[in-house]
Structure formats: structure tokens, C-alpha cells
N, CA, C and O atoms as a GROMACS GRO file, in nm:
protein
  592
    1MET      N    1  -0.158   1.058   0.152
    1MET     CA    2  -0.112   0.940   0.219
    1MET      C    3  -0.014   0.979   0.330
    1MET      O    4   0.057   1.079   0.319
    2ASN      N    5  -0.013   0.902   0.436
    2ASN     CA    6   0.078   0.927   0.547
    2ASN      C    7   0.209   0.853   0.526
    2ASN      O    8   0.210   0.734   0.493
    3TYR      N    9   0.316   0.924   0.544
    3TYR     CA   10   0.449   0.866   0.533
    3TYR      C   11   0.521   0.884   0.666
    3TYR      O   12   0.507   0.988   0.731
    4ILE      N   13   0.598   0.783   0.706
    4ILE     CA   14   0.678   0.791   0.828
    4ILE      C   15   0.822   0.754   0.795
    4ILE      O   16   0.849   0.687   0.695
    5THR      N   17   0.913   0.798   0.880
    5THR     CA   18   1.054   0.767   0.858
    5THR      C   19   1.079   0.620   0.888
    5THR      O   20   0.996   0.552   0.948
    6LEU      N   21   1.195   0.573   0.845
    6LEU     CA   22   1.226   0.432   0.867
    6LEU      C   23   1.245   0.401   1.015
    6LEU      O   24   1.212   0.292   1.062
    7LYS      N   25   1.297   0.498   1.089
    7LYS     CA   26   1.314   0.480   1.233
    7LYS      C   27   1.178   0.468   1.301
    7LYS      O   28   1.158   0.382   1.387
    8GLU      N   29   1.084   0.555   1.262
    8GLU     CA   30   0.948   0.547   1.318
    8GLU      C   31   0.880   0.416   1.277
    8GLU      O   32   0.805   0.357   1.355
    9ALA      N   33   0.906   0.373   1.153
    9ALA     CA   34   0.847   0.247   1.105
    9ALA      C   35   0.899   0.129   1.186
    9ALA      O   36   0.824   0.038   1.220
   10ALA      N   37   1.028   0.131   1.217
   10ALA     CA   38   1.087   0.023   1.297
   10ALA      C   39   1.025   0.021   1.437
   10ALA      O   40   0.996  -0.085   1.491
   11LYS      N   41   1.005   0.139   1.493
   11LYS     CA   42   0.945   0.148   1.626
   11LYS      C   43   0.799   0.102   1.622
   11LYS      O   44   0.753   0.034   1.714
   12ALA      N   45   0.726   0.141   1.518
   12ALA     CA   46   0.584   0.106   1.509
   12ALA      C   47   0.562  -0.044   1.489
   12ALA      O   48   0.464  -0.099   1.539
   13THR      N   49   0.652  -0.108   1.417
   13THR     CA   50   0.635  -0.251   1.390
   13THR      C   51   0.708  -0.340   1.489
   13THR      O   52   0.681  -0.460   1.499
   14GLY      N   53   0.802  -0.280   1.563
   14GLY     CA   54   0.879  -0.360   1.657
   14GLY      C   55   0.992  -0.436   1.590
   14GLY      O   56   1.049  -0.528   1.649
   15LEU      N   57   1.024  -0.400   1.467
   15LEU     CA   58   1.129  -0.468   1.392
   15LEU      C   59   1.255  -0.381   1.390
   15LEU      O   60   1.252  -0.264   1.427
   16ASN      N   61   1.364  -0.441   1.346
   16ASN     CA   62   1.489  -0.369   1.332
   16ASN      C   63   1.480  -0.275   1.211
   16ASN      O   64   1.410  -0.304   1.114
   17GLU      N   65   1.550  -0.162   1.218
   17GLU     CA   66   1.547  -0.066   1.108
   17GLU      C   67   1.605  -0.127   0.980
   17GLU      O   68   1.561  -0.092   0.871
   18MET      N   69   1.700  -0.217   0.992
   18MET     CA   70   1.757  -0.283   0.873
   18MET      C   71   1.652  -0.368   0.802
   18MET      O   72   1.654  -0.379   0.679
   19THR      N   73   1.560  -0.427   0.876
   19THR     CA   74   1.453  -0.505   0.814
   19THR      C   75   1.364  -0.414   0.730
   19THR      O   76   1.323  -0.450   0.620
   20ILE      N   77   1.335  -0.296   0.783
   20ILE     CA   78   1.254  -0.199   0.709
   20ILE      C   79   1.331  -0.152   0.585
   20ILE      O   80   1.272  -0.135   0.479
   21ARG      N   81   1.462  -0.131   0.599
   21ARG     CA   82   1.545  -0.089   0.484
   21ARG      C   83   1.544  -0.197   0.375
   21ARG      O   84   1.538  -0.165   0.257
   22ARG      N   85   1.550  -0.323   0.415
   22ARG     CA   86   1.545  -0.432   0.317
   22ARG      C   87   1.411  -0.432   0.243
   22ARG      O   88   1.406  -0.456   0.122
   23LEU      N   89   1.304  -0.404   0.316
   23LEU     CA   90   1.173  -0.394   0.252
   23LEU      C   91   1.173  -0.280   0.150
   23LEU      O   92   1.116  -0.294   0.042
   24CYS      N   93   1.236  -0.169   0.185
   24CYS     CA   94   1.239  -0.053   0.096
   24CYS      C   95   1.321  -0.079  -0.030
   24CYS      O   96   1.294  -0.020  -0.134
   25LYS      N   97   1.420  -0.167  -0.021
   25LYS     CA   98   1.507  -0.194  -0.136
   25LYS      C   99   1.440  -0.284  -0.240
   25LYS      O  100   1.487  -0.291  -0.354
   26LYS      N  101   1.333  -0.351  -0.204
   26LYS     CA  102   1.264  -0.439  -0.298
   26LYS      C  103   1.202  -0.356  -0.409
   26LYS      O  104   1.156  -0.244  -0.387
   27ALA      N  105   1.199  -0.412  -0.528
   27ALA     CA  106   1.145  -0.341  -0.644
   27ALA      C  107   0.996  -0.308  -0.626
   27ALA      O  108   0.949  -0.205  -0.673
   28ASP      N  109   0.923  -0.396  -0.560
   28ASP     CA  110   0.780  -0.374  -0.538
   28ASP      C  111   0.754  -0.255  -0.447
   28ASP      O  112   0.646  -0.195  -0.452
   29SER      N  113   0.850  -0.220  -0.364
   29SER     CA  114   0.832  -0.115  -0.264
   29SER      C  115   0.859   0.024  -0.318
   29SER      O  116   0.821   0.122  -0.254
   30LYS      N  117   0.922   0.037  -0.432
   30LYS     CA  118   0.965   0.167  -0.483
   30LYS      C  119   0.853   0.271  -0.491
   30LYS      O  120   0.878   0.387  -0.457
   31PRO      N  121   0.730   0.236  -0.534
   31PRO     CA  122   0.625   0.339  -0.541
   31PRO      C  123   0.582   0.392  -0.404
   31PRO      O  124   0.519   0.497  -0.394
   32TYR      N  125   0.614   0.320  -0.299
   32TYR     CA  126   0.568   0.357  -0.166
   32TYR      C  127   0.676   0.426  -0.083
   32TYR      O  128   0.654   0.456   0.035
   33ILE      N  129   0.791   0.450  -0.142
   33ILE     CA  130   0.904   0.511  -0.072
   33ILE      C  131   0.925   0.652  -0.128
   33ILE      O  132   0.920   0.672  -0.249
   34ARG      N  133   0.949   0.749  -0.038
   34ARG     CA  134   0.978   0.886  -0.080
   34ARG      C  135   1.099   0.937  -0.003
   34ARG      O  136   1.129   0.892   0.107
   35LEU      N  137   1.167   1.033  -0.063
   35LEU     CA  138   1.281   1.097  -0.002
   35LEU      C  139   1.234   1.229   0.058
   35LEU      O  140   1.175   1.310  -0.012
   36LYS      N  141   1.259   1.250   0.186
   36LYS     CA  142   1.214   1.370   0.256
   36LYS      C  143   1.335   1.445   0.309
   36LYS      O  144   1.428   1.384   0.362
   37GLU      N  145   1.334   1.575   0.294
   37GLU     CA  146   1.443   1.656   0.347
   37GLU      C  147   1.422   1.677   0.497
   37GLU      O  148   1.317   1.725   0.540
   38GLY      N  149   1.522   1.640   0.575
   38GLY     CA  150   1.516   1.656   0.719
   38GLY      C  151   1.618   1.757   0.769
   38GLY      O  152   1.684   1.823   0.689
   39LYS      N  153   1.631   1.769   0.898
   39LYS     CA  154   1.726   1.864   0.958
   39LYS      C  155   1.870   1.824   0.925
   39LYS      O  156   1.953   1.911   0.897
   40ASN      N  157   1.899   1.697   0.928
   40ASN     CA  158   2.036   1.649   0.907
   40ASN      C  159   2.059   1.593   0.768
   40ASN      O  160   2.157   1.521   0.746
   41GLY      N  161   1.973   1.623   0.673
   41GLY     CA  162   1.989   1.571   0.538
   41GLY      C  163   1.862   1.501   0.492
   41GLY      O  164   1.753   1.528   0.543
   42SER      N  165   1.878   1.414   0.397
   42SER     CA  166   1.763   1.343   0.339
   42SER      C  167   1.727   1.220   0.422
   42SER      O  168   1.815   1.149   0.472
   43LEU      N  169   1.597   1.195   0.434
   43LEU     CA  170   1.546   1.078   0.505
   43LEU      C  171   1.453   1.002   0.412
   43LEU      O  172   1.377   1.062   0.336
   44TYR      N  173   1.460   0.872   0.418
   44TYR     CA  174   1.364   0.793   0.345
   44TYR      C  175   1.238   0.781   0.430
   44TYR      O  176   1.244   0.764   0.551
   45THR      N  177   1.124   0.790   0.363
   45THR     CA  178   0.996   0.771   0.431
   45THR      C  179   0.919   0.663   0.357
   45THR      O  180   0.935   0.645   0.236
   46ILE      N  181   0.836   0.592   0.430
   46ILE     CA  182   0.758   0.481   0.374
   46ILE      C  183   0.612   0.505   0.403
   46ILE      O  184   0.576   0.557   0.509
   47GLN      N  185   0.528   0.467   0.309
   47GLN     CA  186   0.384   0.484   0.325
   47GLN      C  187   0.334   0.389   0.434
   47GLN      O  188   0.366   0.270   0.433
   48THR      N  189   0.255   0.442   0.528
   48THR     CA  190   0.211   0.362   0.642
   48THR      C  191   0.123   0.245   0.599
   48THR      O  192   0.134   0.136   0.654
   49ASN      N  193   0.034   0.267   0.503
   49ASN     CA  194  -0.054   0.158   0.460
   49ASN      C  195   0.026   0.040   0.406
   49ASN      O  196  -0.001  -0.075   0.438
   50TYR      N  197   0.125   0.071   0.324
   50TYR     CA  198   0.209  -0.035   0.266
   50TYR      C  199   0.288  -0.106   0.376
   50TYR      O  200   0.297  -0.229   0.377
   51LEU      N  201   0.344  -0.028   0.467
   51LEU     CA  202   0.424  -0.086   0.576
   51LEU      C  203   0.340  -0.181   0.659
   51LEU      O  204   0.382  -0.294   0.687
   52PHE      N  205   0.220  -0.136   0.699
   52PHE     CA  206   0.138  -0.218   0.786
   52PHE      C  207   0.074  -0.335   0.711
   52PHE      O  208   0.029  -0.431   0.774
   53ASP      N  209   0.069  -0.330   0.578
   53ASP     CA  210   0.028  -0.447   0.501
   53ASP      C  211   0.135  -0.555   0.509
   53ASP      O  212   0.104  -0.674   0.520
   54LYS      N  213   0.261  -0.512   0.505
   54LYS     CA  214   0.372  -0.608   0.510
   54LYS      C  215   0.402  -0.653   0.653
   54LYS      O  216   0.422  -0.772   0.678
   55TYR      N  217   0.404  -0.558   0.747
   55TYR     CA  218   0.434  -0.588   0.887
   55TYR      C  219   0.331  -0.519   0.975
   55TYR      O  220   0.323  -0.396   0.974
   56PRO      N  221   0.251  -0.594   1.051
   56PRO     CA  222   0.147  -0.532   1.134
   56PRO      C  223   0.208  -0.447   1.245
   56PRO      O  224   0.320  -0.474   1.290
   57PRO      N  225   0.134  -0.344   1.291
   57PRO     CA  226   0.187  -0.259   1.399
   57PRO      C  227   0.203  -0.338   1.528
   57PRO      O  228   0.120  -0.422   1.561
   58LYS      N  229   0.310  -0.309   1.600
   58LYS     CA  230   0.345  -0.386   1.719
   58LYS      C  231   0.329  -0.306   1.847
   58LYS      O  232   0.305  -0.364   1.952
   59THR      N  233   0.341  -0.174   1.842
   59THR     CA  234   0.352  -0.094   1.964
   59THR      C  235   0.231  -0.108   2.055
   59THR      O  236   0.247  -0.118   2.176
   60ALA      N  237   0.113  -0.108   2.000
   60ALA     CA  238  -0.005  -0.116   2.085
   60ALA      C  239  -0.016  -0.253   2.153
   60ALA      O  240  -0.064  -0.262   2.266
   61PHE      N  241   0.027  -0.359   2.084
   61PHE     CA  242   0.024  -0.492   2.147
   61PHE      C  243   0.126  -0.499   2.262
   61PHE      O  244   0.100  -0.565   2.362
   62ASP      N  245   0.240  -0.431   2.247
   62ASP     CA  246   0.337  -0.426   2.356
   62ASP      C  247   0.277  -0.355   2.477
   62ASP      O  248   0.298  -0.397   2.590
   63LYS      N  249   0.203  -0.248   2.452
   63LYS     CA  250   0.138  -0.176   2.562
   63LYS      C  251   0.040  -0.267   2.634
   63LYS      O  252   0.029  -0.263   2.757
   64LEU      N  253  -0.032  -0.348   2.559
   64LEU     CA  254  -0.126  -0.442   2.619
   64LEU      C  255  -0.055  -0.540   2.710
   64LEU      O  256  -0.102  -0.566   2.820
   65GLU      N  257   0.057  -0.593   2.666
   65GLU     CA  258   0.133  -0.687   2.748
   65GLU      C  259   0.189  -0.619   2.874
   65GLU      O  260   0.184  -0.678   2.982
   66GLN      N  261   0.241  -0.498   2.861
   66GLN     CA  262   0.295  -0.426   2.976
   66GLN      C  263   0.186  -0.393   3.075
   66GLN      O  264   0.206  -0.407   3.196
   67ASP      N  265   0.071  -0.349   3.027
   67ASP     CA  266  -0.039  -0.314   3.117
   67ASP      C  267  -0.091  -0.437   3.191
   67ASP      O  268  -0.129  -0.427   3.308
   68SER      N  269  -0.094  -0.551   3.124
   68SER     CA  270  -0.142  -0.671   3.192
   68SER      C  271  -0.045  -0.714   3.301
   68SER      O  272  -0.086  -0.775   3.400
   69LEU      N  273   0.086  -0.685   3.284
   69LEU     CA  274   0.183  -0.718   3.387
   69LEU      C  275   0.180  -0.619   3.504
   69LEU      O  276   0.211  -0.656   3.618
   70ASN      N  277   0.142  -0.495   3.476
   70ASN     CA  278   0.146  -0.390   3.578
   70ASN      C  279   0.013  -0.367   3.649
   70ASN      O  280   0.000  -0.268   3.721
   71THR      N  281  -0.086  -0.453   3.631
   71THR     CA  282  -0.215  -0.432   3.698
   71THR      C  283  -0.199  -0.456   3.848
   71THR      O  284  -0.130  -0.548   3.893
   72ARG      N  285  -0.265  -0.372   3.922
   72ARG     CA  286  -0.258  -0.383   4.069
   72ARG      C  287  -0.367  -0.475   4.122
   72ARG      O  288  -0.472  -0.492   4.061
   73VAL      N  289  -0.339  -0.532   4.237
   73VAL     CA  290  -0.436  -0.622   4.299
   73VAL      C  291  -0.546  -0.542   4.367
   73VAL      O  292  -0.660  -0.589   4.371
   74ASN      N  293  -0.518  -0.423   4.421
   74ASN     CA  294  -0.614  -0.344   4.497
   74ASN      C  295  -0.708  -0.262   4.408
   74ASN      O  296  -0.787  -0.184   4.461
   75VAL      N  297  -0.701  -0.276   4.279
   75VAL     CA  298  -0.778  -0.192   4.188
   75VAL      C  299  -0.918  -0.250   4.173
   75VAL      O  300  -0.939  -0.371   4.179
   76ASP      N  301  -1.013  -0.160   4.155
   76ASP     CA  302  -1.152  -0.199   4.133
   76ASP      C  303  -1.161  -0.290   4.010
   76ASP      O  304  -1.098  -0.260   3.909
   77PRO      N  305  -1.238  -0.400   4.013
   77PRO     CA  306  -1.244  -0.493   3.900
   77PRO      C  307  -1.287  -0.427   3.769
   77PRO      O  308  -1.238  -0.464   3.662
   78ILE      N  309  -1.377  -0.332   3.777
   78ILE     CA  310  -1.421  -0.264   3.655
   78ILE      C  311  -1.305  -0.186   3.595
   78ILE      O  312  -1.287  -0.184   3.473
   79GLN      N  313  -1.226  -0.124   3.680
   79GLN     CA  314  -1.112  -0.046   3.632
   79GLN      C  315  -1.007  -0.137   3.567
   79GLN      O  316  -0.944  -0.100   3.468
   80VAL      N  317  -0.989  -0.256   3.623
   80VAL     CA  318  -0.894  -0.351   3.566
   80VAL      C  319  -0.936  -0.390   3.425
   80VAL      O  320  -0.853  -0.395   3.334
   81HIS      N  321  -1.065  -0.416   3.406
   81HIS     CA  322  -1.113  -0.456   3.275
   81HIS      C  323  -1.100  -0.343   3.174
   81HIS      O  324  -1.065  -0.368   3.058
   82THR      N  325  -1.126  -0.222   3.214
   82THR     CA  326  -1.112  -0.110   3.120
   82THR      C  327  -0.966  -0.086   3.087
   82THR      O  328  -0.933  -0.046   2.975
   83GLN      N  329  -0.876  -0.110   3.183
   83GLN     CA  330  -0.734  -0.096   3.156
   83GLN      C  331  -0.687  -0.202   3.056
   83GLN      O  332  -0.600  -0.176   2.973
   84ASP      N  333  -0.746  -0.320   3.064
   84ASP     CA  334  -0.708  -0.427   2.972
   84ASP      C  335  -0.747  -0.393   2.828
   84ASP      O  336  -0.677  -0.429   2.734
   85TYR      N  337  -0.858  -0.324   2.810
   85TYR     CA  338  -0.906  -0.296   2.675
   85TYR      C  339  -0.852  -0.166   2.615
   85TYR      O  340  -0.863  -0.145   2.494
   86THR      N  341  -0.795  -0.081   2.695
   86THR     CA  342  -0.745   0.046   2.643
   86THR      C  343  -0.640   0.027   2.533
   86THR      O  344  -0.652   0.090   2.428
   87PRO      N  345  -0.539  -0.056   2.551
   87PRO     CA  346  -0.443  -0.077   2.441
   87PRO      C  347  -0.506  -0.143   2.319
   87PRO      O  348  -0.468  -0.113   2.205
   88VAL      N  349  -0.600  -0.232   2.341
   88VAL     CA  350  -0.667  -0.297   2.230
   88VAL      C  351  -0.745  -0.193   2.149
   88VAL      O  352  -0.746  -0.197   2.026
   89LEU      N  353  -0.810  -0.101   2.219
   89LEU     CA  354  -0.883   0.004   2.151
   89LEU      C  355  -0.788   0.097   2.077
   89LEU      O  356  -0.821   0.147   1.969
   90ALA      N  357  -0.670   0.119   2.133
   90ALA     CA  358  -0.570   0.202   2.064
   90ALA      C  359  -0.527   0.135   1.934
   90ALA      O  360  -0.511   0.202   1.832
   91VAL      N  361  -0.507   0.004   1.938
   91VAL     CA  362  -0.471  -0.069   1.816
   91VAL      C  363  -0.584  -0.061   1.715
   91VAL      O  364  -0.561  -0.041   1.596
   92LYS      N  365  -0.706  -0.076   1.765
   92LYS     CA  366  -0.822  -0.069   1.677
   92LYS      C  367  -0.828   0.068   1.610
   92LYS      O  368  -0.853   0.077   1.490
   93ASP      N  369  -0.806   0.174   1.686
   93ASP     CA  370  -0.808   0.310   1.630
   93ASP      C  371  -0.699   0.328   1.526
   93ASP      O  372  -0.721   0.391   1.422
   94GLU      N  373  -0.580   0.274   1.553
   94GLU     CA  374  -0.471   0.283   1.455
   94GLU      C  375  -0.508   0.210   1.326
   94GLU      O  376  -0.485   0.261   1.216
   95LEU      N  377  -0.565   0.092   1.339
   95LEU     CA  378  -0.604   0.014   1.221
   95LEU      C  379  -0.716   0.083   1.144
   95LEU      O  380  -0.717   0.080   1.021
   96ILE      N  381  -0.809   0.144   1.215
   96ILE     CA  382  -0.915   0.218   1.148
   96ILE      C  383  -0.856   0.332   1.067
   96ILE      O  384  -0.898   0.357   0.954
   97GLN      N  385  -0.760   0.403   1.126
   97GLN     CA  386  -0.697   0.514   1.054
   97GLN      C  387  -0.621   0.464   0.932
   97GLN      O  388  -0.627   0.526   0.825
   98VAL      N  389  -0.552   0.353   0.946
   98VAL     CA  390  -0.480   0.295   0.832
   98VAL      C  391  -0.578   0.256   0.722
   98VAL      O  392  -0.552   0.281   0.604
   99LEU      N  393  -0.690   0.196   0.759
   99LEU     CA  394  -0.789   0.156   0.660
   99LEU      C  395  -0.854   0.278   0.593
   99LEU      O  396  -0.882   0.275   0.473
  100LYS      N  397  -0.878   0.384   0.670
  100LYS     CA  398  -0.932   0.507   0.611
  100LYS      C  399  -0.834   0.566   0.511
  100LYS      O  400  -0.874   0.611   0.404
  101ASP      N  401  -0.706   0.564   0.545
  101ASP     CA  402  -0.604   0.613   0.452
  101ASP      C  403  -0.601   0.528   0.326
  101ASP      O  404  -0.588   0.579   0.215
  102GLU      N  405  -0.614   0.398   0.343
  102GLU     CA  406  -0.614   0.307   0.229
  102GLU      C  407  -0.735   0.332   0.140
  102GLU      O  408  -0.724   0.328   0.018
  103ILE      N  409  -0.850   0.356   0.200
  103ILE     CA  410  -0.971   0.385   0.123
  103ILE      C  411  -0.952   0.513   0.043
  103ILE      O  412  -0.987   0.518  -0.074
  104ALA      N  413  -0.897   0.616   0.107
  104ALA     CA  414  -0.874   0.742   0.037
  104ALA      C  415  -0.776   0.722  -0.079
  104ALA      O  416  -0.796   0.776  -0.188
  105TYR      N  417  -0.672   0.645  -0.056
  105TYR     CA  418  -0.574   0.616  -0.161
  105TYR      C  419  -0.640   0.543  -0.277
  105TYR      O  420  -0.619   0.578  -0.394
  106LEU      N  421  -0.720   0.440  -0.247
  106LEU     CA  422  -0.784   0.363  -0.352
  106LEU      C  423  -0.887   0.446  -0.428
  106LEU      O  424  -0.903   0.429  -0.549
  107ARG      N  425  -0.956   0.537  -0.360
  107ARG     CA  426  -1.050   0.624  -0.429
  107ARG      C  427  -0.977   0.716  -0.526
  107ARG      O  428  -1.023   0.737  -0.638
  108GLU      N  429  -0.863   0.770  -0.484
  108GLU     CA  430  -0.784   0.855  -0.573
  108GLU      C  431  -0.734   0.776  -0.693
  108GLU      O  432  -0.738   0.824  -0.806
  109GLU      N  433  -0.688   0.655  -0.668
  109GLU     CA  434  -0.638   0.571  -0.777
  109GLU      C  435  -0.752   0.536  -0.872
  109GLU      O  436  -0.733   0.536  -0.994
  110ASN      N  437  -0.870   0.505  -0.818
  110ASN     CA  438  -0.986   0.474  -0.899
  110ASN      C  439  -1.026   0.594  -0.983
  110ASN      O  440  -1.061   0.581  -1.100
  111LYS      N  441  -1.021   0.713  -0.922
  111LYS     CA  442  -1.055   0.836  -0.994
  111LYS      C  443  -0.958   0.856  -1.111
  111LYS      O  444  -1.000   0.892  -1.221
  112GLY      N  445  -0.830   0.834  -1.087
  112GLY     CA  446  -0.731   0.848  -1.193
  112GLY      C  447  -0.754   0.747  -1.305
  112GLY      O  448  -0.739   0.781  -1.423
  113LEU      N  449  -0.789   0.626  -1.269
  113LEU     CA  450  -0.814   0.523  -1.370
  113LEU      C  451  -0.939   0.557  -1.452
  113LEU      O  452  -0.943   0.532  -1.572
  114ARG      N  453  -1.040   0.612  -1.386
  114ARG     CA  454  -1.160   0.652  -1.460
  114ARG      C  455  -1.129   0.763  -1.560
  114ARG      O  456  -1.176   0.760  -1.673
  115GLU      N  457  -1.049   0.861  -1.517
  115GLU     CA  458  -1.011   0.969  -1.607
  115GLU      C  459  -0.930   0.915  -1.724
  115GLU      O  460  -0.949   0.958  -1.838
  116GLU      N  461  -0.839   0.823  -1.698
  116GLU     CA  462  -0.760   0.762  -1.804
  116GLU      C  463  -0.850   0.685  -1.900
  116GLU      O  464  -0.829   0.689  -2.022
  117ASN      N  465  -0.948   0.616  -1.846
  117ASN     CA  466  -1.042   0.541  -1.929
  117ASN      C  467  -1.121   0.636  -2.019
  117ASN      O  468  -1.144   0.606  -2.136
  118LYS      N  469  -1.163   0.751  -1.966
  118LYS     CA  470  -1.235   0.849  -2.046
  118LYS      C  471  -1.146   0.901  -2.159
  118LYS      O  472  -1.193   0.917  -2.272
  119GLU      N  473  -1.020   0.927  -2.128
  119GLU     CA  474  -0.928   0.975  -2.231
  119GLU      C  475  -0.909   0.871  -2.340
  119GLU      O  476  -0.902   0.905  -2.459
  120LEU      N  477  -0.901   0.746  -2.301
  120LEU     CA  478  -0.884   0.639  -2.400
  120LEU      C  479  -1.007   0.625  -2.489
  120LEU      O  480  -0.995   0.592  -2.607
  121LYS      N  481  -1.124   0.648  -2.433
  121LYS     CA  482  -1.247   0.639  -2.512
  121LYS      C  483  -1.255   0.754  -2.612
  121LYS      O  484  -1.320   0.741  -2.716
  122LEU      N  485  -1.190   0.866  -2.582
  122LEU     CA  486  -1.192   0.980  -2.673
  122LEU      C  487  -1.096   0.964  -2.790
  122LEU      O  488  -1.109   1.034  -2.891
  123LEU      N  489  -1.000   0.873  -2.779
  123LEU     CA  490  -0.907   0.849  -2.888
  123LEU      C  491  -0.979   0.785  -3.006
  123LEU      O  492  -1.074   0.709  -2.986
  124PRO      N  493  -0.936   0.815  -3.130
  124PRO     CA  494  -1.001   0.752  -3.245
  124PRO      C  495  -0.974   0.601  -3.244
  124PRO      O  496  -0.868   0.556  -3.202
  125ALA      N  497  -1.071   0.528  -3.292
  125ALA     CA  498  -1.058   0.382  -3.296
  125ALA      C  499  -0.951   0.344  -3.397
  125ALA      O  500  -0.941   0.408  -3.502
  126PRO      N  501  -0.871   0.242  -3.368
  126PRO     CA  502  -0.768   0.200  -3.465
  126PRO      C  503  -0.834   0.143  -3.590
  126PRO      O  504  -0.947   0.094  -3.586
  127HIS      N  505  -0.762   0.151  -3.702
  127HIS     CA  506  -0.814   0.100  -3.829
  127HIS      C  507  -0.845  -0.048  -3.815
  127HIS      O  508  -0.762  -0.125  -3.766
  128ASN      N  509  -0.959  -0.087  -3.856
  128ASN     CA  510  -1.004  -0.225  -3.840
  128ASN      C  511  -0.936  -0.314  -3.943
  128ASN      O  512  -0.968  -0.308  -4.062
  129VAL      N  513  -0.844  -0.395  -3.899
  129VAL     CA  514  -0.765  -0.481  -3.987
  129VAL      C  515  -0.848  -0.597  -4.039
  129VAL      O  516  -0.826  -0.643  -4.151
  130THR      N  517  -0.943  -0.645  -3.961
  130THR     CA  518  -1.021  -0.762  -4.003
  130THR      C  519  -1.108  -0.731  -4.124
  130THR      O  520  -1.126  -0.818  -4.209
  131GLN      N  521  -1.161  -0.612  -4.135
  131GLN     CA  522  -1.241  -0.576  -4.252
  131GLN      C  523  -1.153  -0.571  -4.376
  131GLN      O  524  -1.194  -0.618  -4.482
  132GLU      N  525  -1.033  -0.516  -4.364
  132GLU     CA  526  -0.941  -0.507  -4.476
  132GLU      C  527  -0.899  -0.646  -4.521
  132GLU      O  528  -0.888  -0.671  -4.641
  133ALA      N  529  -0.876  -0.735  -4.427
  133ALA     CA  530  -0.835  -0.871  -4.461
  133ALA      C  531  -0.945  -0.945  -4.534
  133ALA      O  532  -0.916  -1.024  -4.624
  134SER      N  533  -1.070  -0.923  -4.499
  134SER     CA  534  -1.180  -0.992  -4.567
  134SER      C  535  -1.199  -0.938  -4.708
  134SER      O  536  -1.242  -1.012  -4.797
  135GLU      N  537  -1.168  -0.810  -4.731
  135GLU     CA  538  -1.181  -0.752  -4.865
  135GLU      C  539  -1.068  -0.800  -4.956
  135GLU      O  540  -1.093  -0.830  -5.073
  136ASN      N  541  -0.947  -0.809  -4.906
  136ASN     CA  542  -0.832  -0.853  -4.983
  136ASN      C  543  -0.773  -0.977  -4.917
  136ASN      O  544  -0.680  -0.967  -4.836
  137PRO      N  545  -0.827  -1.095  -4.952
  137PRO     CA  546  -0.774  -1.215  -4.886
  137PRO      C  547  -0.627  -1.237  -4.924
  137PRO      O  548  -0.587  -1.211  -5.038
  138ARG      N  549  -0.551  -1.282  -4.832
  138ARG     CA  550  -0.408  -1.305  -4.853
  138ARG      C  551  -0.388  -1.429  -4.940
  138ARG      O  552  -0.454  -1.531  -4.922
  139LYS      N  553  -0.295  -1.418  -5.033
  139LYS     CA  554  -0.264  -1.530  -5.121
  139LYS      C  555  -0.178  -1.631  -5.046
  139LYS      O  556  -0.105  -1.596  -4.953
  140SER      N  557  -0.189  -1.755  -5.087
  140SER     CA  558  -0.110  -1.858  -5.024
  140SER      C  559   0.037  -1.843  -5.063
  140SER      O  560   0.071  -1.766  -5.153
  141PHE      N  561   0.121  -1.916  -4.997
  141PHE     CA  562   0.265  -1.910  -5.022
  141PHE      C  563   0.296  -1.943  -5.167
  141PHE      O  564   0.373  -1.872  -5.232
  142TRP      N  565   0.236  -2.052  -5.219
  142TRP     CA  566   0.264  -2.095  -5.356
  142TRP      C  567   0.210  -1.997  -5.458
  142TRP      O  568   0.271  -1.976  -5.563
  143GLN      N  569   0.096  -1.936  -5.429
  143GLN     CA  570   0.041  -1.837  -5.521
  143GLN      C  571   0.132  -1.714  -5.530
  143GLN      O  572   0.146  -1.655  -5.637
  144ARG      N  573   0.190  -1.676  -5.419
  144ARG     CA  574   0.281  -1.561  -5.421
  144ARG      C  575   0.409  -1.595  -5.495
  144ARG      O  576   0.463  -1.509  -5.565
  145ILE      N  577   0.459  -1.716  -5.483
  145ILE     CA  578   0.582  -1.754  -5.551
  145ILE      C  579   0.558  -1.766  -5.701
  145ILE      O  580   0.635  -1.711  -5.779
  146TRP      N  581   0.454  -1.837  -5.744
  146TRP     CA  582   0.429  -1.864  -5.886
  146TRP      C  583   0.346  -1.754  -5.952
  146TRP      O  584   0.325  -1.757  -6.073
  147GLY      N  585   0.297  -1.658  -5.874
  147GLY     CA  586   0.226  -1.545  -5.931
  147GLY      C  587   0.086  -1.575  -5.978
  147GLY      O  588   0.039  -1.509  -6.071
  148LYS      N  589   0.019  -1.667  -5.924
  148LYS     CA  590  -0.117  -1.700  -5.967
  148LYS      C  591  -0.217  -1.628  -5.883
  148LYS      O  592  -0.338  -1.642  -5.905
   0.00000   0.00000   0.00000
């Protein structure tokens, strides 16, 4: 899985770093947060798939807006149209990569669950209580008190 620092996450989503930190503090987020040793000490990193599930990526959309403002009038019409789609394609490529990472993660998780299921099937079956109960029916409250 791909992990990015909180600063990179803030830049990728266009949100404040404190917003990302608040997301990391939630109990649901704990499995997706890791501590990474950096040059200046420890850094928190967050899984990109989880981050983009909560907050969609913003950087490529900003590029699209900037490019639409900076288009020249003297440019060939075909070139203008291709410039308009370049940031959109970049966003698409980012989303495809995120989805590929998510698929790989889910396949690994599925593989682990299958192995766990196999291990559980290998365990001996618990003693069947219902058969024992039918052989020795339980006495009623009054029968137990009066001994009948």
C-alpha cells in the first residue's frame, strides 16, 4: 500500500494539515496510519486509498482551473482542447492508480481471510450440546427442588 505524509496529504487534497490530523485521530483511522522515521524524527503517514476515500484529490482539479484561465487566444483550437483535457487525464490516472492499489489491498485481505477460513475448518468441531441435551433432558425447576 502507498503511504504519504500528512503534509503531502494536505497538499493532495487541498485541505489544511490539521484537518488531516483530525482524520488520523479518529478510531476508525488507526489501521491506516503508520509512523515513519524521517530525517528530522518520526512522521505520521496515511494510506492513500483511505485518504482519498474520505477526501477526494484536489491538485489535479486545481491544475484544470489554472489551465483554463491561462489559455491563449492565438493558440490552435485543437491544442486548446487537448490542454483542457490534460489535467482531467492526470486526475483519471491518479484515480486509476488509487483503485489499483485498493484492488491489490482487497486481494491481500481476501487471501488472508481465506487462509484464516482454512485454519478454522481444520479445527476440531465443538462438542455438540444439542445431542447431549436430547439424551439427558433437563428437569424442571420443581423437579429439581422436590427431587422427583
